[in-house]
C-alpha positions as CSV (number, residue, x, y, z in Angstrom):
1,X,145.5,-80.7,78.0
2,X,143.0,-83.2,77.1
3,X,140.4,-80.5,77.5
4,X,142.0,-78.3,75.1
5,X,142.5,-81.4,72.6
6,X,138.9,-82.1,72.7
7,X,138.1,-78.4,72.0
8,X,140.5,-78.3,69.2
9,X,139.0,-81.7,67.8
10,X,135.5,-80.2,68.1
11,X,136.3,-76.9,66.3
12,X,138.3,-78.9,63.6
13,X,134.9,-80.8,63.4
14,X,132.6,-78.1,63.4
15,X,135.0,-76.2,60.5
16,X,134.9,-79.4,58.4
17,X,130.9,-79.3,58.5
18,X,130.8,-75.7,57.8
19,X,133.1,-76.1,55.0
20,X,131.2,-79.1,53.6
21,X,128.0,-77.0,53.9
22,X,129.3,-74.2,51.9
23,X,130.7,-76.7,49.1
24,X,127.0,-78.2,49.1
25,X,125.6,-74.4,48.8
26,X,127.6,-73.5,46.1
27,X,127.5,-76.7,44.1
28,X,123.7,-76.3,44.1
29,X,123.8,-72.8,43.1
30,X,126.1,-73.8,40.3
31,X,123.6,-76.5,39.4
32,X,120.6,-74.0,39.5
33,X,122.5,-71.7,37.2
34,X,123.2,-74.3,34.9
35,X,119.8,-75.4,34.8
36,X,118.6,-71.9,33.9
37,X,120.9,-71.5,31.3
38,X,120.0,-75.0,29.9
39,X,116.4,-73.6,29.8
40,X,117.4,-70.7,27.7
41,X,119.5,-72.8,25.6
42,X,116.5,-74.8,24.7
43,X,114.9,-72.0,22.7
44,X,116.2,-72.0,19.1
45,X,116.4,-68.8,17.5
46,X,116.5,-68.5,13.8
47,X,119.9,-67.4,12.9
48,X,118.7,-64.9,10.5
49,X,117.9,-62.8,13.5
50,X,121.6,-62.7,14.8
51,X,122.8,-63.6,18.0
52,X,120.6,-64.4,21.1
53,X,121.9,-62.1,24.3
54,X,120.8,-61.5,27.8
55,X,121.3,-58.1,29.7
56,X,120.0,-56.8,32.7
57,X,117.7,-53.8,32.1
58,X,115.4,-52.2,34.6
59,X,113.1,-54.9,36.2
60,X,114.3,-57.6,33.7
61,X,116.8,-60.0,32.3
62,X,116.0,-59.3,28.8
63,X,116.5,-61.8,25.9
64,X,117.2,-60.2,22.7
65,X,119.0,-61.0,19.1
66,X,121.3,-58.4,17.6
67,X,122.6,-58.5,14.0
68,X,124.2,-56.0,11.9
69,X,127.1,-53.4,12.4
70,X,127.6,-52.2,15.7
71,X,127.9,-48.7,14.4
72,X,124.9,-48.8,12.2
73,X,121.7,-46.8,12.9
74,X,119.8,-48.4,15.4
75,X,116.4,-50.4,14.8
76,X,114.4,-51.9,17.6
77,X,111.6,-54.3,16.6
78,X,108.9,-55.2,18.7
79,X,106.9,-58.4,18.6
80,X,103.0,-58.7,19.9
81,X,100.8,-61.3,21.2
82,X,100.6,-64.4,20.6
83,X,103.8,-63.7,18.6
84,X,107.5,-63.5,19.3
85,X,110.8,-62.2,17.8
86,X,110.5,-64.6,14.9
87,X,108.0,-62.5,13.2
88,X,110.9,-60.7,12.0
89,X,112.9,-63.6,10.5
90,X,113.0,-62.1,7.0
91,X,112.9,-58.4,8.1
92,X,116.1,-58.4,9.7
93,X,118.4,-59.5,7.0
94,X,117.0,-57.0,4.7
95,X,117.8,-54.2,7.3
96,X,121.2,-55.7,8.2
97,X,122.0,-55.5,4.2
98,X,121.2,-51.8,4.3
99,X,123.6,-51.3,7.1
100,X,121.5,-51.2,10.2
101,X,122.0,-52.6,13.5
102,X,119.0,-54.7,14.4
103,X,117.7,-55.7,18.2
104,X,114.9,-57.5,18.7
105,X,113.9,-58.3,22.1
106,X,111.4,-60.7,23.9
107,X,108.9,-58.6,25.7
108,X,108.1,-59.5,29.5
109,X,106.4,-62.9,29.5
110,X,108.2,-64.1,26.4
111,X,111.0,-65.9,25.2
112,X,114.3,-65.9,27.4
113,X,113.2,-62.6,29.1
114,X,112.5,-62.9,33.0
115,X,112.0,-61.1,36.1
116,X,115.1,-60.2,38.4
117,X,113.0,-60.7,41.3
118,X,110.3,-63.2,41.9
119,X,108.4,-60.5,44.2
120,X,108.0,-58.2,41.3
121,X,104.5,-57.7,40.4
122,X,103.7,-59.1,36.7
123,X,102.4,-56.3,35.1
124,X,101.1,-56.1,31.8
125,X,99.8,-52.6,31.6
126,X,101.4,-50.2,28.5
127,X,103.4,-48.0,30.5
128,X,105.3,-50.8,32.1
129,X,106.1,-52.5,28.7
130,X,107.3,-49.5,26.9
131,X,109.3,-48.6,30.1
132,X,110.9,-51.9,29.7
133,X,112.2,-51.0,26.2
134,X,113.6,-47.6,27.4
135,X,115.4,-49.6,30.1
136,X,116.7,-51.9,27.6
137,X,118.2,-48.8,25.4
138,X,119.6,-47.4,28.5
139,X,121.5,-50.8,29.4
140,X,122.7,-51.1,25.8
141,X,123.7,-47.5,25.8
142,X,121.4,-46.5,23.0
143,X,120.5,-43.0,22.7
144,X,118.1,-43.0,19.8
145,X,116.4,-45.8,17.5
146,X,113.9,-46.4,15.1
147,X,111.1,-48.5,16.8
148,X,108.9,-50.7,14.7
149,X,106.1,-53.1,15.7
150,X,102.6,-54.7,15.6
151,X,100.0,-55.7,18.0
152,X,101.5,-55.2,21.6
153,X,104.7,-54.3,19.9
154,X,103.0,-51.4,18.0
155,X,101.4,-50.2,21.0
156,X,104.7,-50.4,23.1
157,X,106.5,-48.3,20.2
158,X,103.6,-45.7,20.3
159,X,103.7,-45.2,23.8
160,X,107.3,-44.6,23.6
161,X,107.1,-42.0,21.0
162,X,104.3,-40.2,23.0
163,X,106.3,-40.3,26.1
164,X,109.7,-40.1,25.3
165,X,109.9,-38.7,21.7
166,X,113.7,-37.6,22.1
167,X,114.6,-41.3,22.2
168,X,113.1,-42.1,18.8
169,X,114.5,-41.5,15.4
170,X,111.3,-42.8,13.9
171,X,108.3,-44.9,14.4
172,X,106.6,-47.8,12.3
173,X,103.0,-48.9,13.8
174,X,100.9,-51.6,12.4
175,X,97.1,-50.5,13.0
176,X,98.4,-46.9,14.0
177,X,97.7,-45.1,17.3
178,X,96.9,-48.0,19.8
179,X,97.4,-46.1,23.1
180,X,94.8,-47.7,25.4
181,X,92.3,-45.3,27.0
182,X,90.9,-47.1,29.9
183,X,87.8,-44.4,30.1
184,X,87.2,-45.3,26.3
185,X,87.7,-48.9,26.7
186,X,84.3,-48.8,29.3
187,X,82.1,-47.6,26.3
188,X,80.5,-50.7,24.5
189,X,81.1,-51.2,20.8
190,X,78.7,-52.3,18.1
191,X,77.9,-56.1,18.3
192,X,80.0,-57.1,15.3
193,X,83.0,-55.3,16.9
194,X,82.4,-56.6,20.4
195,X,82.6,-60.2,18.7
196,X,86.4,-59.6,17.4
197,X,87.5,-59.1,21.1
198,X,85.8,-62.5,22.4
199,X,89.2,-63.6,23.9
200,X,89.4,-60.2,25.8
201,X,86.1,-61.3,27.7
202,X,87.3,-65.1,28.2
203,X,90.4,-63.7,29.9
204,X,88.3,-61.7,32.3
205,X,87.1,-64.8,33.8
206,X,89.0,-67.7,35.9
207,X,87.9,-70.1,33.3
208,X,89.6,-68.3,31.0
209,X,92.6,-67.8,32.8
210,X,92.9,-71.4,33.6
211,X,91.8,-72.6,30.0
212,X,94.4,-70.4,28.4
213,X,97.2,-71.7,30.6
214,X,96.0,-75.4,29.8
215,X,95.7,-75.0,26.2
216,X,98.1,-72.2,25.4
217,X,99.5,-73.9,22.2
218,X,96.1,-74.6,20.5
219,X,94.7,-71.3,21.8
220,X,97.4,-69.0,20.3
221,X,97.4,-71.1,17.1
222,X,93.7,-70.4,16.7
223,X,94.5,-66.6,17.2
224,X,97.0,-66.8,14.3
225,X,94.4,-68.4,11.9
226,X,91.6,-65.8,13.0
227,X,94.0,-62.8,12.6
228,X,95.4,-63.7,9.4
229,X,93.1,-65.9,7.5
230,X,94.7,-65.8,4.1
231,X,98.5,-66.6,5.7
232,X,99.1,-70.2,5.3
233,X,101.8,-70.8,7.7
234,X,103.0,-74.2,8.3
235,X,103.7,-76.3,11.7
236,X,107.5,-75.6,11.8
237,X,106.7,-71.7,11.7
238,X,104.3,-71.7,14.5
239,X,106.3,-74.0,16.5
240,X,109.2,-71.9,16.4
241,X,107.1,-69.1,18.0
242,X,105.3,-71.2,20.4
243,X,108.5,-72.1,22.4
244,X,108.4,-68.6,23.6
245,X,105.1,-69.4,25.4
246,X,106.6,-71.6,27.7
247,X,108.0,-68.4,29.6
248,X,107.3,-68.8,33.2
249,X,105.5,-65.4,33.5
250,X,103.8,-65.7,30.2
251,X,100.1,-66.3,31.3
252,X,100.2,-63.8,34.3
253,X,101.6,-61.0,31.9
254,X,98.8,-61.6,29.2
255,X,96.0,-62.0,31.7
256,X,97.0,-58.9,33.6
257,X,97.4,-56.8,30.1
258,X,93.7,-57.8,29.2
259,X,92.0,-57.4,32.4
260,X,94.0,-54.1,33.0
261,X,92.6,-52.8,29.6
262,X,89.1,-53.6,30.8
263,X,89.7,-51.9,34.1
264,X,89.2,-55.2,36.0
265,X,92.8,-55.2,37.3
266,X,94.7,-52.2,38.5
267,X,97.9,-51.4,37.4
268,X,100.9,-50.1,39.4
269,X,101.0,-46.7,41.0
270,X,104.4,-45.8,39.9
271,X,103.2,-45.7,36.3
272,X,100.0,-43.4,37.4
273,X,102.0,-40.3,35.8
274,X,102.8,-41.9,32.4
275,X,99.1,-43.4,32.1
276,X,97.6,-39.9,32.9
277,X,99.7,-38.3,30.2
278,X,98.8,-41.3,27.8
279,X,95.0,-40.6,28.6
280,X,95.3,-37.3,27.2
281,X,96.1,-39.0,23.9
282,X,99.2,-37.1,23.0
283,X,100.1,-36.5,19.4
284,X,103.1,-38.2,17.8
285,X,105.7,-35.8,16.5
286,X,108.4,-38.2,15.4
287,X,108.6,-39.1,11.7
288,X,106.0,-42.2,11.3
289,X,104.7,-44.6,8.9
290,X,101.4,-46.4,9.9
291,X,100.3,-49.6,8.3
292,X,96.9,-51.1,7.9
293,X,96.0,-54.6,6.6
294,X,92.9,-56.6,6.1
295,X,92.9,-57.2,9.8
296,X,92.0,-53.4,10.5
297,X,88.7,-53.9,8.8
298,X,86.7,-50.4,8.8
299,X,89.6,-48.6,10.2
300,X,91.9,-49.6,7.2
301,X,92.1,-46.0,5.7
302,X,93.8,-44.7,9.0
303,X,91.5,-41.6,9.0
304,X,90.5,-42.4,12.7
305,X,94.1,-41.7,13.8
306,X,95.5,-39.7,11.1
307,X,95.5,-36.5,13.2
308,X,97.5,-37.8,16.2
309,X,100.7,-37.7,13.8
310,X,101.7,-34.3,13.7
311,X,105.1,-34.7,12.3
312,X,106.4,-36.4,9.1
313,X,103.7,-39.1,8.4
314,X,102.7,-41.5,6.1
315,X,100.1,-44.3,6.0
316,X,100.3,-47.4,3.9
317,X,97.7,-50.3,3.3
318,X,98.4,-53.8,2.6
319,X,95.7,-55.7,1.0
320,X,95.5,-59.5,1.3
321,X,97.6,-59.3,4.5
322,X,96.4,-60.2,8.2
323,X,97.7,-59.1,11.5
324,X,101.4,-60.3,11.4
325,X,102.6,-57.9,9.0
326,X,106.2,-58.3,9.3
327,X,106.0,-62.0,8.7
328,X,103.3,-62.2,6.2
329,X,104.9,-59.1,4.2
330,X,108.4,-58.9,5.5
331,X,109.7,-56.5,2.4
332,X,106.8,-53.9,2.7
333,X,107.7,-54.0,6.6
334,X,111.3,-53.4,6.2
335,X,110.7,-50.8,3.5
336,X,108.7,-48.8,5.9
337,X,111.5,-48.9,8.5
338,X,114.1,-47.9,5.8
339,X,112.0,-45.1,4.6
340,X,111.4,-43.7,8.3
341,X,114.9,-43.9,9.1
342,X,115.7,-41.8,6.2
343,X,112.7,-39.5,6.6
344,X,111.6,-40.4,3.1
345,X,108.0,-39.3,3.7
């Protein structure tokens, strides 16, 4: 009987230890989840953009804002680098007032958008970013949308229009047809044009990667000033966007994007088929408005890419405006979205 009693006591003690370990495990899991939510809540989103939400879509947990009626025609607005969703602070209310449902996601490497797995390759190539937005549309059960963007966002939108035209009601692209052609990118440009891409060569080096990681805030502020020399933004405006650069994957995505463009880093084989199609420079058939500004320099007239848009098409030029078109001239950008959505071309 004493032996049985000892065994019973041992089992009871062991059970208690296992229970205690389980309690501690779940407590730590809860703390980690709270910590992650706290990090997300630290990003203050301008109320004009609507409500900040999160959803699992493809490889990502995507942070996005949503505003407007749930039954309205969907507009998805895509930001570039070094910008974020706040480029659309004044665009969104205009569109909502016209009855549109407006969704503005943080791209991978920005804001509250994170990878679902730590093992996923931090890929910045164009096909990956475009696939993210298709996955987001699928997760939100959106069949078709008007897509608008500038910088990386414009490239992503154009790639979507080229590869998945059935998912677009219309397209607004700042700076036109921005599909990356790796072979063409190997050819040198005139010195003046090369000077404009100085940061891409900087990012090609380990010194550049380290320098950007250490000086992200000041680096990106300088890009804002260079890309929009006439735009007198204040510290509060810049800081509202700068918080999105604290994303844990921001540097990795940025560096890979620019190194991939220069054929210094490889993409992922699963995107090879999509990139092969893009290398053929497919025409865009969906209703499109392209916008050019002072940033576009010699290409402001849009003639270099006009023949790539074979559907309803219009090119608009904004004078005295830099690269961040939706934030510098929100009325003009919003009107382009409205016009293309209504096919008033």
